[in-house]
VOBA-1610 file (N, C-alpha, C; in pm, whole numbers, padded with zeros to 5 digits, always signed):
BEGIN
Met-03998-07856+04995Met-04116-07693+04985Met-04227-07751+04934Ser-04348-07693+05007Ser-04448-07752+04951Ser-04491-07661+04861Asn-04608-07746+04768Asn-04686-07736+04654Asn-04726-07599+04674Asn-04801-07516+04777Asn-04852-07423+04806Asn-04719-07293+04804Glu-04601-07325+04872Glu-04498-07247+04864Glu-04446-07212+04726Gln-04465-07350+04667Gln-04411-07330+04469Gln-04434-07240+04438Glu-04589-07301+04422Glu-04714-07215+04327Glu-04695-07062+04381Lys-04665-07028+04509Lys-04641-06913+04556Lys-04485-06865+04471His-04425-06873+04494His-04275-06901+04414His-04282-06818+04291Glu-04358-06936+04206Glu-04334-06911+04059Glu-04447-06818+04043Asp-04539-06781+04156Asp-04640-06627+04084Asp-04533-06536+04088Glu-04446-06523+04215Glu-04382-06374+04267Glu-04293-06381+04133Ser-04204-06504+04069Ser-04113-06501+03977Ser-04163-06429+03824Thr-04283-06528+03804Thr-04388-06465+03683Thr-04431-06298+03724Lys-04444-06260+03808Lys-04466-06137+03831Lys-04363-06018+03806Leu-04246-06059+03827Leu-04113-06013+03838Leu-04070-06015+03697Arg-04107-06133+03607Arg-04082-06149+03501Arg-04086-06062+03395Thr-04291-06016+03450Thr-04377-05942+03364Thr-04313-05834+03389Thr-04305-05767+03531Thr-04263-05638+03533Thr-04174-05581+03458Gln-04044-05657+03483Gln-03939-05630+03448Gln-03932-05600+03254Tyr-04035-05696+03200Tyr-04099-05706+03045Tyr-04107-05564+03022Leu-04232-05546+03099Leu-04308-05407+03091Leu-04221-05242+03130Ile-04135-05315+03190Ile-04046-05198+03219Ile-03910-05165+03115Glu-03902-05267+03053Glu-03784-05278+02910Glu-03887-05231+02824Thr-03987-05233+02807Thr-04084-05213+02697Thr-04101-05012+02697Ile-04147-04965+02838Ile-04145-04889+02889Ile-04002-04758+02849Lys-03910-04832+02870Lys-03784-04789+02801Lys-03752-04739+02676His-03785-04895+02620His-03796-04865+02487His-03880-04763+02422Leu-03986-04722+02418Leu-04119-04631+02392Leu-04102-04475+02481Glu-04003-04499+02518Glu-03963-04371+02587Glu-03820-04329+02494Ala-03767-04399+02428Ala-03671-04397+02323Ala-03715-04354+02198Glu-03823-04423+02169Glu-03895-04388+02047Glu-03976-04273+02029Val-04022-04220+02146Val-04055-04025+02160Val-03978-03977+02151Gln-03857-03982+02237Gln-03708-03924+02199Gln-03697-03865+02058Asn-03704-03961+01953Asn-03688-03974+01835Asn-03806-03924+01740Leu-03857-03863+01778Leu-04013-03860+01719Leu-03981-03721+01585Lys-03880-03663+01606Lys-03862-03597+01489Lys-03803-03639+01333Leu-03748-03774+01379Leu-03671-03870+01291Leu-03823-03938+01196Ile-03908-03992+01359Ile-04028-04073+01276Ile-04108-03989+01207Lys-04151-03818+01227Lys-04202-03752+01154Lys-04141-03751+01015Lys-04076-03729+00995Lys-03996-03718+00917Lys-03976-03830+00823Lys-03964-03936+00839Lys-04048-04069+00793Lys-04170-04097+00749Gly-04273-03996+00811Gly-04390-04028+00798Gly-04494-04119+00855Ile-04437-04194+00998Ile-04500-04294+01041Ile-04605-04249+01095Pro-04711-04220+01090Pro-04839-04227+01153Pro-04856-04214+01321Ser-04912-04099+01379Ser-04950-04119+01531Ser-05008-04225+01553Glu-05097-04274+01480Glu-05188-04378+01530Glu-05098-04511+01558Lys-05027-04520+01458Lys-04921-04630+01516Lys-04820-04635+01645Ile-04831-04528+01660Ile-04718-04487+01806Ile-04839-04532+01931Gly-04927-04462+01936Gly-05025-04453+01990Gly-05064-04619+02042Thr-05072-04694+01905Thr-05119-04847+01959Thr-05021-04911+01979Ala-04867-04845+01995Ala-04778-04937+02082Ala-04753-04898+02178Phe-04807-04820+02230Phe-04843-04739+02390Phe-04983-04861+02428Leu-05062-04815+02391Leu-05174-04896+02394Leu-05242-05073+02453Ile-05141-05157+02318Ile-05163-05267+02337Ile-05073-05309+02504Pro-04952-05278+02498Pro-04882-05328+02638Pro-04956-05244+02755Gly-04994-05108+02772Gly-05078-05080+02843Gly-05190-05149+02881Val-05298-05186+02838Val-05420-05246+02811Val-05357-05414+02883Leu-05285-05463+02799Leu-05267-05586+02866Leu-05155-05605+03028Ser-05094-05517+03031Ser-05049-05483+03200Ser-05196-05437+03272Leu-05329-05354+03204Leu-05395-05327+03337Leu-05500-05476+03348Ile-05503-05561+03242Ile-05549-05663+03255Ile-05486-05735+03361Tyr-05365-05807+03330Tyr-05273-05852+03455Tyr-05318-05802+03561Ser-05299-05653+03548Ser-05299-05635+03722Ser-05405-05677+03797Ile-05516-05657+03719Ile-05693-05721+03785Ile-05645-05825+03829Leu-05580-05935+03754Leu-05619-06104+03768Leu-05481-06088+03908Lys-05405-06049+03881Lys-05282-06078+03985Lys-05291-05998+04112Glu-05377-05901+04149Glu-05394-05774+04213Glu-05223-05704+04226Ser-05189-05646+04091Ser-05070-05610+04131Ser-05082-05476+04101Gln-05047-05360+04210Gln-05045-05237+04194Gln-04948-05172+04109Ile-04791-05238+04080Ile-04697-05175+04014Ile-04725-05194+03864Leu-04800-05336+03836Leu-04874-05351+03693Leu-04986-05246+03648Ala-05062-05218+03731Ala-05174-05105+03720Ala-05118-04953+03672Phe-05023-04953+03787Phe-04926-04787+03728Phe-04929-04782+03579Ile-04829-04936+03594Ile-04786-04874+03456Ile-04832-04883+03333Gly-04986-05009+03367Gly-05101-04999+03261Gly-05103-04841+03211Leu-05160-04798+03361Leu-05275-04657+03325Leu-05126-04556+03253Thr-05019-04573+03268Thr-04930-04471+03215Thr-04915-04479+03058Leu-04902-04582+03040Leu-04893-04658+02872Leu-05007-04608+02799Thr-05119-04677+02889Thr-05268-04644+02827Thr-05242-04479+02814Phe-05234-04369+02931Phe-05216-04272+02889Phe-05177-04212+02776Trp-05009-04216+02762Trp-04970-04228+02627Trp-04990-04246+02548Gly-05091-04373+02513Gly-05149-04409+02360Gly-05273-04312+02353Ala-05370-04279+02433Ala-05441-04166+02388Ala-05405-04082+02381Leu-05340-04044+02435Leu-05229-03881+02379Leu-05184-03874+02238Phe-05118-03952+02201Phe-05084-03991+02060Phe-05173-03998+01972Phe-05288-04054+01991Phe-05369-04047+01913Phe-05489-03934+01895Phe-05474-03866+01968Phe-05540-03703+02008Phe-05473-03631+01902Ile-05319-03603+01969Ile-05226-03533+01875Ile-05137-03549+01811Lys-05178-03513+01655Lys-05124-03553+01516Lys-04973-03471+01533Pro-04831-03575+01469Pro-04759-03472+01475Pro-04719-03368+01333Ala-04684-03287+01362Ala-04641-03209+01240Ala-04568-03300+01133Arg-04612-03225+01003Arg-04521-03293+00910Arg-04438-03158+00839Tyr-04299-03257+00838Tyr-04171-03130+00819Tyr-04115-03156+00671Val-04104-03082+00613Val-04062-03035+00455Val-03910-03003+00409Lys-03852-03127+00382Lys-03704-03041+00397Lys-03683-02903+00299Gly-03604-02856+00359Gly-03543-02734+00314Gly-03487-02676+00189Asn-03402-02810+00108Asn-03398-02751-00008Asn-03492-02819-00136Leu-03618-02850-00060Leu-03719-02886-00154Leu-03795-02787-00140Leu-03811-02686-00051Leu-03862-02545-00056Leu-03805-02466-00133Asp-03692-02433-00143Asp-03650-02334-00268Asp-03643-02388-00390Ser-03622-02512-00422Ser-03580-02590-00533Ser-03804-02542-00580Val-03881-02549-00500Val-04014-02536-00517Val-04051-02378-00606Ala-03960-02279-00520Ala-04008-02104-00513Ala-03894-02089-00667Thr-03793-02180-00705Thr-03677-02127-00808Thr-03745-02098-00920Ser-03872-02201-00995Ser-03940-02200-01070Ser-04049-02071-01059Ser-04112-02041-00973Ser-04179-01887-00948Ser-04095-01805-01002Tyr-03972-01738-00962Tyr-03849-01643-00996Tyr-03805-01635-01156Ile-03788-01766-01175Ile-03721-01806-01342Ile-03834-01771-01440Thr-04002-01788-01372Thr-04081-01719-01461Thr-04123-01572-01468Ile-04063-01532-01359Ile-04078-01351-01308Ile-03973-01264-01380Asp-03824-01373-01387Asp-03750-01344-01472Asp-03745-01299-01624Arg-03860-01391-01689Arg-03852-01449-01813Arg-03919-01301-01854Ile-04073-01273-01779Ile-04139-01152-01813Ile-04100-01024-01800Ile-03974-01012-01719Ile-03926-00872-01700Ile-03815-00873-01800Lys-03776-00982-01865Lys-03685-00951-01929Lys-03726-00950-02076Asp-03856-01028-02088Asp-03891-00988-02268Asp-03974-00846-02257Leu-04055-00762-02121Leu-04096-00662-02135Leu-04011-00535-02084Lys-03868-00602-02079Lys-03787-00498-02092Lys-03783-00396-01983Phe-03836-00452-01842Phe-03861-00365-01711Phe-03714-00372-01674Lys-03693-00208-01634Lys-03599-00213-01544Lys-03617-00122-01427Gly-03769-00092-01366Gly-03794-00063-01236Gly-03768-00129-01113Lys-03858-00122-00988Lys-03876-00187-00869Lys-03971-00247-00848Ser-03998-00282-00722Ser-04131-00382-00680Ser-04140-00275-00557Tyr-04274-00250-00575Tyr-04360-00189-00443Tyr-04483-00274-00400Tyr-04464-00309-00267Tyr-04566-00420-00222Tyr-04631-00283-00158Ile-04772-00316-00240Ile-04886-00204-00199Ile-04992-00307-00102Pro-05030-00237+00024Pro-05073-00278+00134Pro-05229-00327+00080Pro-05317-00428+00135Pro-05447-00421+00148Pro-05526-00347+00231Tyr-05642-00343+00219Tyr-05753-00266+00261Tyr-05778-00356+00413Pro-05762-00332+00495Pro-05829-00453+00661Pro-05923-00518+00580Lys-05916-00624+00624Lys-06038-00755+00591Lys-06165-00672+00707Asp-06181-00614+00782Asp-06280-00592+00802Asp-06350-00439+00757Ala-06293-00349+00697Ala-06325-00267+00630Ala-06410-00293+00508Tyr-06542-00162+00495Tyr-06649-00159+00428Tyr-06573-00114+00274Leu-06568-00222+00180Leu-06556-00156+00034Leu-06659-00179-00047Pro-06713-00092-00161Pro-06808-00105-00228Pro-06705-00240-00336Glu-06845-00314-00369Glu-06828-00433-00498Glu-06729-00428-00584His-06712-00296-00652His-06629-00257-00768His-06502-00264-00676Leu-06486-00220-00604Leu-06307-00219-00499Leu-06280-00335-00377Lys-06354-00452-00432Lys-06342-00573-00360Lys-06145-00606-00408Gly-06110-00562-00487Gly-05989-00628-00529Gly-05869-00582-00489Leu-05915-00436-00350Leu-05825-00383-00282Leu-05776-00437-00188Lys-05883-00548-00145Lys-05844-00633-00030Lys-05706-00710-00003Glu-05658-00716-00146Glu-05557-00839-00185Glu-05410-00776-00197Met-05319-00844-00107Met-05185-00784-00096Met-05136-00804-00232Val-05097-00678-00297Val-05027-00739-00454Val-04854-00667-00428Val-04750-00659-00524Val-04661-00626-00568Val-04639-00569-00730Phe-04640-00446-00741Phe-04640-00357-00860Phe-04494-00356-00924Ile-04474-00422-01016Ile-04336-00415-01063Ile-04349-00322-01188Ser-04231-00233-01168Ser-04276-00083-01212Ser-04153-00102-01368Ala-04210-00018-01470Ala-04177-00060-01589Ala-03998+00028-01572Tyr-04019+00153-01534Tyr-03858+00204-01497Tyr-03903+00306-01321Pro-03771+00303-01285Pro-03729+00303-01156Pro-03795+00440-01090Glu-03835+00539-01205Glu-03892+00633-01112Glu-04066+00643-01137Ser-04102+00560-01140Ser-04231+00521-01192Ser-04323+00535-01041Ser-04423+00604-01090Ser-04539+00636-00925Ser-04604+00507-00918Met-04695+00491-00847Met-04820+00447-00775Met-04916+00434-00910Pro-04952+00323-00944Pro-05063+00268-01017Pro-05211+00333-00945Pro-05301+00371-01035Pro-05433+00392-00978Pro-05491+00306-00909Ile-05571+00332-00809Ile-05654+00246-00701Ile-05754+00185-00796Glu-05839+00217-00878Glu-05909+00170-00989Glu-05836+00061-01042Asp-05699+00044-01091Asp-05662-00042-01222Asp-05644-00147-01042Met-05588-00143-00953Met-05564-00254-00859Met-05671-00301-00817Ala-05776-00221-00793Ala-05943-00267-00802Ala-05980-00390-00866Lys-05950-00364-01000Lys-05960-00470-01093Lys-05920-00577-01124Ser-05795-00598-01041Ser-05685-00720-01022Ser-05575-00708-01175Lys-05645-00596-01205Lys-05531-00590-01289Lys-05376-00638-01325Phe-05314-00759-01414Phe-05205-00806-01445Phe-05148-00689-01496Met-05161-00658-01628Met-05090-00542-01697Met-05130-00376-01648Ile-05057-00311-01609Ile-05128-00169-01582Ile-05036-00100-01657Lys-05131+00014-01745Lys-05079+00087-01876Lys-05002+00226-01834Asn-05076+00253-01685Asn-05020+00452-01645Asn-04989+00433-01512Pro-04884+00405-01431Pro-04756+00413-01521Pro-04765+00251-01554Asn-04671+00228-01625Asn-04638+00114-01702Asn-04564+00044-01591Gly-04648-00077-01571Gly-04593-00212-01479Gly-04683-00318-01490Ile-04657-00411-01385Ile-04729-00517-01361Ile-04752-00563-01245Cys-04883-00641-01223Cys-04883-00659-01074Cys-04870-00816-01031Ile-04828-00892-00978Ile-04857-00991-00939Ile-04883-01040-00786Ser-04890-01152-00760Ser-04922-01173-00540Ser-04783-01159-00542Pro-04713-01124-00411Pro-04619-01158-00342Pro-04561-01299-00333Pro-04440-01335-00397Pro-04401-01481-00361Pro-04408-01496-00174Gly-04391-01404-00085Gly-04374-01497+00049Gly-04542-01419+00103Leu-04664-01463+00006Leu-04778-01474+00091Leu-04830-01542+00198Gly-04782-01668+00108Gly-04822-01787+00234Gly-04743-01766+00348Ile-04607-01763+00356Ile-04552-01742+00420Ile-04618-01630+00561Leu-04666-01505+00513Leu-04738-01394+00591Leu-04841-01466+00662Asp-04960-01548+00570Asp-05042-01625+00672Asp-04979-01669+00778Gln-04909-01760+00719Gln-04853-01830+00858Gln-04787-01757+01000Ile-04724-01630+00945Ile-04718-01523+01045Ile-04836-01499+01126Glu-04941-01447+01047Glu-05042-01365+01119Glu-05146-01454+01194Lys-05087-01658+01210Lys-05154-01755+01285Lys-05049-01750+01398Glu-04938-01743+01400Glu-04832-01747+01481Glu-04870-01604+01586Leu-04884-01479+01528Leu-04923-01363+01573Leu-05096-01372+01656Arg-05145-01478+01602Arg-05293-01484+01637Arg-05370-01332+01577Thr-05352-01274+01490Thr-05397-01137+01438Thr-05316-01117+01350Asp-05418-01012+01253Asp-05381-00969+01078Asp-05285-00862+01148Thr-05158-00885+01105Thr-05080-00763+01090Thr-05097-00610+01079Thr-05264-00610+01016Thr-05266-00469+01032Thr-05285-00376+01164Asn-05326-00500+01253Asn-05390-00472+01423Asn-05257-00395+01533Ile-05141-00452+01488Ile-05069-00420+01557Ile-04951-00294+01501Asp-04871-00220+01551Asp-04798-00126+01522Asp-04645-00172+01462Ile-04572-00102+01391Ile-04411-00171+01356Ile-04328-00210+01464Glu-04384-00142+01601Glu-04213-00179+01690Glu-04238-00302+01725Thr-04440-00349+01757Thr-04468-00473+01777Thr-04426-00637+01692Leu-04452-00519+01532Leu-04385-00622+01448Leu-04251-00677+01474Ile-04163-00549+01469Ile-04006-00603+01465Ile-03977-00653+01600Glu-04034-00664+01670Glu-04017-00712+01881Glu-04073-00900+01831Asn-04164-00913+01790Asn-04190-01043+01727Asn-04166-01095+01631Leu-04151-01094+01509Leu-04146-01151+01397Leu-04011-01215+01348Pro-03868-01180+01433Pro-03746-01265+01455Pro-03768-01409+01536Ser-03831-01412+01640Ser-03837-01542+01688Ser-03948-01590+01636Ile-04058-01553+01552Ile-04172-01608+01502Ile-04128-01703+01392Leu-04043-01631+01281Leu-03924-01673+01202Leu-03876-01812+01240Thr-03779-01760+01299Thr-03670-01866+01392Thr-03724-01991+01435Glu-03770-01995+01521Glu-03812-02053+01668Glu-03974-02147+01618Asn-04030-02082+01607Asn-04183-02119+01542Asn-04193-02177+01402Leu-04111-02128+01285Leu-04127-02136+01163Leu-03984-02208+01133Gln-03930-02169+01185Gln-03784-02226+01148Gln-03737-02202+01033Leu-03720-02082+00939Leu-03707-02078+00827Leu-03591-01989+00816Ala-03505-01962+00945Ala-03371-01922+00907Ala-03338-01925+01082Lys-03192-01920+01032Lys-03126-02000+01195Lys-03101-01829+01274Glu-03108-01735+01243Glu-03094-01572+01314Glu-03143-01490+01215Ile-03211-01371+01274Ile-03296-01293+01198Ile-03255-01166+01300Glu-03213-01033+01235Glu-03223-00928+01300Glu-03304-00828+01235Met-03360-00763+01295Met-03487-00693+01216Met-03487-00510+01343Lys-03462-00425+01242Lys-03469-00281+01324Lys-03508-00182+01263Lys-03548-00060+01336Lys-03607+00010+01243Lys-03445+00151+01202Glu-03394+00182+01156Glu-03317+00275+01102Glu-03415+00405+01020Asn-03415+00527+01093Asn-03475+00618+01054Asn-03602+00600+00988Ser-03593+00640+00828Ser-03726+00600+00784Ser-03725+00464+00673Lys-03612+00354+00707Lys-03596+00246+00631Lys-03604+00109+00764Ile-03636+00046+00735Ile-03559-00113+00810Ile-03519-00158+00768Tyr-03417-00243+00890Tyr-03315-00300+00813Tyr-03328-00434+00899Leu-03283-00555+00782Leu-03343-00677+00783Leu-03212-00757+00766Lys-03145-00846+00880Lys-03016-00936+00835Lys-03081-01093+00863Ile-03063-01169+00787Ile-03115-01316+00748Ile-02974-01398+00773Thr-02995-01509+00846Thr-02854-01605+00867Thr-02909-01714+00852Asn-02822-01798+00735Asn-02901-01925+00712Asn-03036-01914+00698Ser-03098-01856+00595Ser-03195-01881+00567Ser-03220-02004+00464Ile-03354-02076+00451Ile-03345-02212+00412Ile-03359-02170+00233Tyr-03360-02042+00204Tyr-03403-02001+00068Tyr-03252-01919+00067Lys-03150-01935+00109Lys-03029-01917+00095Lys-02978-01930-00055Lys-03007-02034-00118Lys-02959-02110-00240Lys-03028-02024-00368Leu-03118-01927-00331Leu-03197-01844-00415Leu-03106-01736-00480Tyr-03045-01697-00408Tyr-02940-01596-00431Tyr-02780-01607-00497Ile-02741-01749-00461Ile-02607-01778-00541Ile-02595-01764-00657Lys-02495-01730-00730Lys-02467-01668-00880Lys-02509-01776-00971Lys-02482-01906-00929Lys-02559-02006-00981Lys-02670-02038-01038Gln-02749-01982-00981Gln-02951-01959-01008Gln-02935-01832-01095Asn-02819-01736-01098Asn-02902-01617-01157Asn-03003-01556-01181Leu-03021-01534-01050Leu-03198-01494-01072Leu-03164-01331-01026Lys-03261-01269-01145Lys-03268-01106-01106Lys-03388-01063-01044Ser-03472-01122-01041Ser-03611-01110-00970Ser-03622-01136-00845Ile-03512-01205-00764Ile-03482-01236-00619Ile-03450-01101-00558His-03356-01036-00621His-03327-00865-00549His-03421-00802-00549Phe-03516-00781-00667Phe-03560-00664-00592Phe-03731-00670-00576Leu-03727-00826-00561Leu-03882-00884-00471Leu-03854-00911-00348Gly-03703-00986-00353Gly-03666-01054-00223Gly-03693-01238-00264Cys-03646-01298-00170Cys-03722-01453-00133Cys-03816-01492-00080Pro-03894-01578-00036Pro-04034-01584-00024Pro-04011-01504+00157Leu-03929-01572+00209Leu-03916-01480+00356Leu-03882-01356+00344Ala-03802-01258+00234Ala-03773-01176+00294Ala-03931-01064+00221Ser-03960-01148+00147Ser-04107-01127+00059Ser-04217-01126+00147Ala-04195-01172+00240Ala-04265-01193+00348Ala-04330-01105+00446Ile-04198-01061+00522Ile-04119-00970+00625Ile-04200-00853+00503Ala-04160-00836+00410Ala-04202-00692+00327Ala-04386-00685+00314Cys-04429-00751+00331Cys-04578-00760+00327Cys-04640-00743+00469Ala-04567-00799+00536Ala-04612-00779+00691Ala-04580-00608+00718Ile-04458-00565+00712Ile-04455-00412+00705Ile-04521-00340+00622Ala-04560-00336+00507Ala-04656-00314+00431Ala-04809-00284+00522Lys-04827-00406+00587Lys-04965-00408+00623Lys-04987-00322+00764Thr-04828-00350+00801Thr-04875-00315+00966Thr-04894-00161+00976Thr-04780-00068+00871Thr-04778+00050+00864Thr-04884+00149+00764Ser-04949+00049+00705Ser-05021+00141+00537Ser-04981+00181+00484Lys-04834+00130+00402Lys-04786+00221+00347Lys-04714+00114+00230Ala-04688+00164+00109Ala-04643+00083+00027Ala-04485+00075+00039Val-04428-00080+00042Val-04295-00090+00068Val-04189-00147-00036Thr-04061-00050-00089Thr-04016-00092-00190Thr-03880-00156-00106Ile-03824-00280-00161Ile-03678-00294-00110Ile-03526-00205-00160His-03525-00131-00083His-03437-00023-00165His-03253-00078-00199His-03257-00171-00096His-03121-00266-00187His-03110-00357-00088Asn-03037-00451-00118Asn-02999-00584-00050Asn-02842-00631-00061Lys-02800-00667+00002Lys-02633-00725+00023Lys-02651-00872+00052Val-02607-00963-00021Val-02570-01102-00010Val-02438-01147+00004Ser-02374-01264+00114Ser-02256-01294+00153Ser-02232-01394+00019Ala-02129-01448+00067Ala-02089-01567+00026Ala-02174-01686+00023Glu-02251-01699-00104Glu-02293-01825-00099Glu-02453-01811-00019Gly-02455-01707+00000Gly-02582-01662+00038Gly-02640-01656+00208Glu-02515-01703+00290Glu-02505-01758+00386Glu-02555-01661+00525Thr-02534-01509+00474Thr-02597-01419+00533Thr-02663-01309+00446Ile-02804-01240+00409Ile-02840-01166+00353Ile-02930-01024+00412Glu-02899-00906+00360Glu-02953-00771+00413Glu-03032-00750+00379Phe-03118-00657+00430Phe-03219-00566+00316Phe-03232-00512+00384Trp-03243-00339+00300Trp-03297-00222+00355Trp-03468-00193+00288Tyr-03535-00187+00378Tyr-03684-00164+00326Tyr-03734-00015+00367Ser-03835+00099+00260Ser-03814+00193+00256Ser-03961+00228+00181Phe-04038+00331+00252Phe-04138+00303+00225Phe-04186+00392+00160Glu-04277+00394+00066Glu-04342+00517+00023Glu-04485+00562-00011Glu-04523+00646-00049Glu-04717+00657-00041Glu-04767+00636-00115Ser-04852+00550-00073Ser-04985+00452-00178Ser-05074+00529-00205
//
């Protein structure tokens, strides 16, 4: 074999080995993409993933120019494209479900202590705010905030507009307290998914879209059923991330008339959509909280 033929053979062997190496690299990186959920949970930045794609991509492009190889050029462009993509698209951050209900527990314990100390035996009223674009005088600006009124007695009426406009905590007539809804943060996420304020849609649209947003987009429960029954709204939540709040071990009282953050967010959405005060008429919880049922009713605000 001549020197030229030997060099050509060695060159072809080098190309083949390089190509095989890069193909194996691609397979490895594809496996990493399939495990993105695990990567996100561990908190690995997307920049590291992008770098893992870019380095072999750039090297293969340089080598393709030197050796005039179309295969290496194609591989290099593919890897470089994915690397650049990971630099621009940031992975979402996930939080463990048991951490969410642990954080929420302290809020309900605090509310329980307040209710016990004040000897309240009433119920909660989710009072809708005025639309964000509605004009209100300066002294009524507080009416644009969503609040929950917890009455001292079961048959109490709605608090005066003037008291709610002043963002009071204690209300004298009727006796009760006003607090921020536990599900207010989730309501904000719901409206982001809807891409509109819930005051701009009707109750039928809300009932149609809310279950999929909460289960598929926000992944707060395995399954949600929601329907209108005469003057009430029926809600069934299966395997909620907040189910542990309902078990007897926690023994939370306020969870039943306020609802967990998920049920509270739905009450807020119903109140804003209907422009009526909403109260949890009653609820039913299965063993270990796997299934939770709520019946919401409307009150004249």
